[in-house]
N, C-alpha and C positions, 0 to 999 in steps of 0.2 A: 504493500500499499504506500509505496514511496512517491513522493509528490514530485512534479516537474520541476527542474531546477529554476525555471523563471517564474513559477507561481508564487504569489504572495503567500506567506504564512496565514494570513487572515482569511484566505480562501480555501485553506486546508481544513476541511470539516473534521477529519478524524484527529488531527492535532489539536485543533481548537476545543473539541469536546473532552479530550483527555486532559489537556492543560487547564481548561476551565474548571473542570470537576475537581482536579486535584488541588488547584489554587483555593477553591472554596474550603476544601477540607483542611488545608494548612492554616487558612484564617481561623476556622473553627478550633484548630489545635491550639493557636495562640490564646484564644479565650479560655479553652479548657484547661491549659496549664496554669493560667492565672487563678482560676476557680479552685483547681486541685491543690496547688501549692499554697494558696491562702488558707484553705481549710487545714492543711497539715500544720502550718505555722500557727494559725489561730487555736488549734486544738492542743498543740505540744509546747508552743512558745520557744521551740528550740530550732535555731539555724542549722544545728547538726543533723537534725531529722531531715531537713531539706537536702542537705549534702548527702546524706545516705541514700535517699531516693535517687538522686543523680548519679551516684557511684553504682548502684544496682542496675541502673538502665544502661549504663555505659559498659559494664561487665556483660550484660546480656547481648549487647550489640557485637561485642568482640567475640564471644563464644558462638553464637549463632551465625555470624557472617558466612564462613566457609560452608556450612551445610545449607544455608539458605541459597547461596549462589548455585549450588549444584542443582537444586530443584528448579531454580529460575531458567536454567539452560536446558531443562528436560521437558517442561511443559508449556502450555499456552501462557505467555506473559500477561495477556490481558486478563485472564482468569486469576492468575497470582494477584495482580494488583486489586481486582474486584474482592477476592477473598480477604485480602489485607485490610482493605477498607471496611468490610462488614465486621471483621474481628475487632478493629479499633472502635467501630460504632457500638458493638455490644459491650466492650469493656467500659467506654465511657457512660453508656446507659446504666450499666451496673453500678458504676461509682456514683452516678447521680442518685439513683434509688437508694444506695446505702447512706448517702449524706442526708437526703430528704426524710428518710425514715428513721434516722438516728442510730442505725445499726452498723455504721461505717466505723472500722477500727484502723488505726495507722498501719498495722500489718497488711490489711487488705490492699492499701496503696502499693506496697511492695509488689504484691502479686500481680495487681492490675498494671502496674508500671512495667514490669518485666514482660507481661503479655503485649502490652502496647509497643514497647521498644522492639520486641522481635518482629511484630507485624509492620511496624514503620521501617525497620531495616529491609525487610523482604520488599516491600512497596517501592522505596526509594532505589533500590538496586535494580529492580525490574523496570521501573519507569525510565531511568537513565540508559538501561540497556536497550530500551524499545524506541527511544527518540531517533536513532539513525533510521529505523524502518518506517517512521512517520513522515520524515522530511528528506529532502536531498542532502547530499554532502556539502553543498554551498550554503545551505541554510542551517547547518548545525550550530553555528556561532549565535545566530539570532535566535533560533529556538531554545538554546540554553540560556540566552540573554533574557528571553521572555519569562522562562521559568524562574530565573533569579529575580526579575522584576515582580513577579507574583509573590515570591517569598518575602521580597522587601516590603511590599505593601501590606502583607499580612502581618510581618514583624512591627511595622510602624503603627498600624491602627488595631490590630488584634488585641494586644495587651489593654489598650485604652478602653476599647468596647468591652473587653472581658471584665475590667475593673468596674466599669459602670453597670454591667449586667449583674455581677456579684452583689454590689451594693443595692440594687434595685430588686433583684429577684431572689438572690441567695446562691451558694455555690452549687447545689443540687440542680436546679433548673438550668444553670449556665452549662453545667456538664451535659444536659440533654440536649441543648442547642448545638454544642460540639458534636455530639453523637449524631445529630440530624445531618450535618455537613459531610460526615463520612458515608452516610447513606446516599446522599445526594451525588457524591463522587462515584460511588459504586454503580448508581443508576446510569451516570454518563458513560461508564464502560460497557454497559449492556447494549448500547446502540452504536458502537464502533467496531472496526475489525482492522487488524494488522498482523504481519506475519510474525511467527516465532520460530527459532531453530528447533529441528526435530532431533530427538536422541538417536545416536548411532544404533543400527540394527543389532540386536543381541545385548545391548549395553543397559538400557533402561534405567532402573534404580539400583540394580544389583552391585554397581561398582561405586557406590556413593562415598564410601570411605576413602577410595582412591581419587576419585575426581573432586572430593571436597578440598584437596590441597593443590588441584590442578591450577587454580587461579594464582596461588603464591608461586608455583613453579614458572608459570608463564612470565610473572614479573621478574623472576629470578633470571630468565633468559633474556629479557628485555631491560637490560641494566639502566638505560636512560629513563625508563618508566620508573624503575625501582628507586633511582635517585630522586626523581620528582616525588614519589611517594613519601621518601624519607624526609623531604623538605617540608611536606605537609603535616607529617607526623610530629616534627619539631615545632612547626607553627601551631598546631592544636594543642600540644603540651604547654606551650607558653601562653596561649589564649584562654585555656581552661579557667584559670583563676580569676579572669575578668568578671565572670558572673558573680563572684563573692567581692571583688575588690572595687567594682563600680559603686555599689551601695556604700562601702567603706569610704571611699573618695568622697562621694556626695554628702555624707553625714559628718565625718570626723575631720576631713581635710579641706574641702571646699566650703564647709558649714552652710550648704544649700538646702538641706533638708530633703523631704519627700519630692518637693516640686522640682529640685535640682536633679534628683534621681530620675524623674520623668524626662527632664531635658536631655540627659545623658543617654537614657535608654533610647529615646526618639532619635537622637543623633546618630547612634550606631546603626539603627534600623534604616534610618533616611540615607545614610551613607551607603549601605548595601543596595538600597534601591537605585541610587545614583550610579553605583558601579555597574549594575545590570544595564541601566539605560545607556551609559557610555559604551559598553561592549555592543549593545544593539546598534549604535550609531556607526560603528566601525564597519566599513563596506568590505574590508578583506583583510585578513590577518595571516601573514606568511610565517610568522615565527612566534607561535603561542609560548614557546619556552622562554623567550626574551621577556615577554609579558608576564611570565611567572616570576622570573628573577627580579624584574623591576617591581612588581607587586609586593614581593617579600620585603624588599628594601624600604619601599614606601611605608608598608605595614609596620615594620620594626621601628622606623624613625618616628612615626605618628604615634605609636603605643608609647614609646619612651617620652615623647613630648607631652602626652596626657599624664603621664606619671609626675612630671615635674611642673605641670601647669599650676599656676598659683591663683587663677580665677575661673569662674564658672564659664565665662565666655571662651576663654582660651580651651578649657577642658572640652567643651561642646564641639568646637572646630575640630580639635585633635581627634576626638572619638568619631567624629563624622568621617575623617580621612581613613581612620582605621576601617570603618565599615565600607568605604568605598573601595579600599584595596582588597578586603575580604570578597566583596561581590565580584570583582574582576577576577580574582583568583579562583573562585568557585566556577565561573563560567569557562575559563581556559582550561581548567583541570578536567572538567567533563568533556570538553571537545577534544582535547588530546587523547583521552582514553577512548572516546568513541571512534576517532580516526584511526587509532593504531591497534585496537584490539578486535580480533575476528568476532563476528556476530554470535557464533556458537560457543564463545568464551566470555562474552561480555558480563552475563550475570554473575559467573564466578569471579571474574577479575574486579568488578565493581565492589562485590562484597569482601573480597580479599583487600582491597584498597581501603574500604571503610573500616575493616578490622584492624589494619595496620595503622592508619592515621588516628584512630580513636583509642588504640589499646592503652596508651599512656595517660588518657585523661582521668581515670579513677585515681592514679598515683598522684598526678598533679592536684586534683581536688582534695585528696586526703593530706597532701604535703602543705597546702596553703595555710592551714590553721597553726601549723608549728612555725612556719616562716614569719608569720604575722606577730608572733611572740617575741621574736629577736630582730626583725626588720619592719620598717614602715611600709605602708601600702605604695607610697610613691617610689621607693627603692626597689621594691619588688616589681612594680610595673616597668620602671626604667630598665632594670635588669633582663626582664622578659623581651621588652622591646629590641634591646641591643643584641640579644641572642638571635632573634629572627632576623634582624638586619645583617648580622655577620653571616648568618646561614645563607641569605640571599647572595651576599657578595661572594662567598666561597662557591656557590653554584656557577658563577661566571667562568670558573675553571673547568666545568663539565661541558665538553664540546657537544656530547649527545643532548643534554638539556637545552642548550642554546639553539639546537636545530630542530627541536620538536615543533 
């Protein structure tokens, strides 16, 4: 169901239905996260409980990735995404019922979080693996840019709408609204069709254990892709603490309170939206690898700048640049993998990449509490930024990455 190279994405019915439905579900997820995390914090009064939920979901994504990728490359990817949306919808429906009825316990959140994390991983890998079958090669950058723009808009508006709904309706009903967006996304997949790879004859699911690691083996053979994945792993490790450090900066360093936190969060999401829009405007990119290197340097410098910022205005600008760089990097990473990974390997490879780049996030989240005992938030942020920037500069020495 590949589109003609000259056809506008906005005339590509299949792509628009898939993109539109999934963007609606991402917007709902942003609202649902606010409702769920607010309930956990309101119930326990513990930031450690929030971090524990984040760690549990990160571990789930790491462990489930290789196996999930195997099945994505064996069955109809459209059906995989449809089932993942339904599972997420049922999980959030159950959470909403538990909160509304008063039977919800914190340990339930861990179970639902693990289920949702696994379903989200499967969905994300299947979606990214399917984009090259929905659009032409020439449209990959714009298609991924549109995907990033959807995520940026959701990140910018979703938390605000979620906060309003929690205040007006409560956490339970807000979770039901989130659940409904997953069912809408599932419905959009019922009326589209696109190609998926077929399992080799005689292979089926019997060699799951062997094929589960084939995505990692593919990356091992493609050294330039492995180097790029390693760079993103370092980047994610250094960026993971920002979810904890941004509130600390807003309250204790910038003295900006909850309103300042809102400005900072919006700046990050707005920057990611701008990054997606920027890549959309690029007519042709010949060296995505150079864009990756420049993006990492800009990201590192702006993150360090945010750490040493002395005023809210400077911090908002710096964090906006961080978001912009993240948006560009996300688009270029997806395009590179879609161009250089065979269709029959994309599910496993995307899952392997996700596992590798996210594997150190739990360690990073767990370490931040101890670091803040001996170091200030600005110093930690500046150090993380410098590490990302140096990694980007070192990547200039990799000819393979430069030529991607």
